[in-house]
N, C-alpha and C positions, 0 to 999 in steps of 0.2 A: 129807308131811313132807320127803321128799327134795327136792321142788321148792322148798320154803321155805328149806331149808338151802342149796341151790345159789344161790338168790337172795341170801341173806345173804353167802355167800362172794364172789359177784360184786360186791355192793355194797361190801364191805370192800376187795376188790382195787381197785375204782375209786377209793376214798378214798385208797389208798396211792400211786396214780399221781401223778407231778409235775403241778402245775397247768399248764394251757396258757395261754400269754400271747400277745397279738398281736405282730406284728413290731416290733422296736425302731425308733423313729423315727431319722432321720438328724439328729443333733444338730450344730449349728454350734459351732465351737471357741469363739467368743465367748460363747455360752451356757454351755458347760461351764466356762469360766474364771470366770464370775460366779455360778455356782449357789450359792444359800444353802440350808442344810440344816435339815430337821426331824431331831431327834437323840434317840436312846435310849442312855443310858449306864448300864452295868450293873456294879456291884461285887458279885461273885457269892459271896463267902465272908467271914464275919465273924471267922474264927479268927486272922487277922493284919490289921493296918491297911493293908497296902500297896494293897489293891484299892480301898478307899474313898479313900485318898490320891490314887490315879490319877484317879478320876472327879472328885474335887474340883478337882484341878489342870486337867484337861482342860476341864471346864465353864467355868472362869474364862478359860482361854486362848482357847477358841473364841468366847466372848462378847466378849472384848477386841478381837479382830480383825474382828468383825462377820461371822463366818462362818455365823451361825445365823438362822433365821426368828425374829421377835419372839415371846417366850413360851417358847422352847426353852432348854435341853434338858429331856427327860423322863428323870428319874433313878430307878434302882431300887437297893436296897442290902439286903444280908443282915444288916446291923448293927442290932440292936434299937433303939439310941439314935436312929439316923437315922430309922427307920420311926416311932418313937413321938413324937419331938420335932419333927422337920422335916416330917412328913407324907409322907415318901418311901415309895412302895410296897415291899413286901417282894419280894426277888429270887427268887421262885419261878419255876419254868419256865413255868407258865401265865401269870403276870403279865408276864414278859418277852415271851413270844410275843404276848400281847394288846396290849402297848404298841407292839410293832413293827407289828402288823396295823392299829393305829389311826393310824399316822403320816399317811397320805393327803396327800402333798405336792401343792401346787397347781402349775400350769404355771410353769416356770422354777425350781422348787425341786427338791431332791433329798433322799435319805435318808442318814443317817449312824448306824450302830450301832457302839458300842464296848463290848465285853464283856471283862472281866478276871476270871479265876478260876483255880482249879486245873483241870488237865485229866486225863481218864481215857484211857488208850491205846485207840485204835480205837473210841471212843465219842463223846467230845466234852467240852465244858466242864461242870464239876460244880457244881451249885447246891444246896448242902446245906440251904438254907432250905425246900426242897421234898422231904421225906423220901419222899413217894409216887412222885415222878417227877423225880429230880434231874439228869438229863442233857439238855443242850441239843443234840439231835442235828442233823446236817446237814439231814436231810429235813424236820424240823419247822421249822427255821429258814428253809428255802427257802419253805415254804408261807406262813409269816407274812410274809416279804418280798414274795412274790407278791401277797398280799392287801393289804398296807399300802403298798407302793411301786410295784407294777406294773412298768412299763418306765421309770420315772423313774431318773435317774442315782443310783446307790446305792453307798455305801462301807460295808464291814463290816470291822471290826478285831476279831480274836479272839485274845486274849492269854492263853495258858496252855500248859502242856506238851502236846506231841503235836498242837497245833492244826492242823498241816498236813493232817490228815485231812479238813478242810472243803473242800479244793481239789479237788472232784470234782463231776460232775453230780449233781443238777440245780442246785446252788448256783452253778456257774460259768456264769452267763448273760451275754449280750453287754452288758447295761447295768450290770454290777456290777464294782466293784473289791473284792477280798477280800484282806486282809492278815493274816497269821498269825505267831505268835511263834516257831514252831519247825517243823521237819520232823515228819511224822506219827510218826516213830519216835525223836524226840529230846525231852529235857526242855528247858524254859526255866528261867532262874535268877532268884533274888532273892526267892523265896517263903520267907522265914525271919525269925526275930526279929532285930532290928537293922537291917533294911532299911526305907527310907522308901517306895521303889517297887521293883517288879521291874525287872530290867535292861531288858527289852523295853519296858515301859511308860515308863520314864524316857527311853530313847532315842527311842521313837516320839513321845511327847508333846513332847519337846524339838524334834524335827524338824517337828512340826505347828506349834509356836509360832514357829519360825523360817522356815517355808516361804514362798517367793515363787514357787512353781512348781507343776507338776502332781503328782498323787499318786504316780506312778511314781518321780519323783526324790525326793520326800519319803521314800518307803519305802527307797530306796537309801541315803539319809543315815542312816536309822534302823538298817538292817542293818549298815552299816559301823561304826556306834557300838557295836552289840551285839557284833560280831566282835572289835573291839579290846578291849572290856572282858573278854570271855571269854578271849582270848589272854593278857591281863595276869594273870588269875587262874588260868590253866592249867586252864580248864574245857573240857569237850567242846563243840564248836561246835554251837549249837542250829540254825543255818541257817534263819532266818525265810524263809517262802515266801509267794508272792503270785500272784494272778490279776488280770489287767487285761483286761476285756471290750473287744472291738474297737470297740464303739459309744461308749466313754467314755475313749479313750486320752488325750484332752486335758483330762480332768476335773481340776479344781484346787480349792484352797481360796481363796475370795475374801478380800480384804483383803491386808495385807502383814505379814510378820514384821518383827522389829526389825532 
């Protein structure tokens, strides 16, 4: 019995280890500037409309600029009307992870994940449609990305309070750009009645819509927008945080903003 238990412990420990990936290829700048994306967009909470508003707007903006692979994006929502009438999968943790794991971009394509929801300190984004397992943890997100995207150029935007906690290994791989709405110890703003979008989502999606350049500069425009709005409203600075993997420093959105 002891041997069996020891084997189970070792098996579980192995499952918990970050997945091993082959070395990231050396991407040419021209490829990174024309990468089109398979996309998963997640509106993680139905309590207020701001999250679905953001994914609605982002889906339209990405399609308008030709940034997506035909047939994209894959959307998930916690809103019952969206899941029932539009056939959008429910934004449970398992459904989100399964959608990411199924992305499988072809050569010359990349992955784009945009998830907007409430955040839980030191845990991750909260997906209440999944009462059994409602937290999108960094470790599980990394596993899904490794399975679904491998070493393809990958952009992950995590919009929620305390989202800076995602900026740590194993998520911070060389082929990834990870953009978060706030420092790991700071809230993000706009999750309330009367808002159309959260402050970060409005600034980030506006920057994506207007972008003519690499993701690093797109994010810089979004953070400047957020800081200006928070200062005007006398709010604590949320200080959005980012990771830019050294293999994808030239990664951009194809197409051109207005």
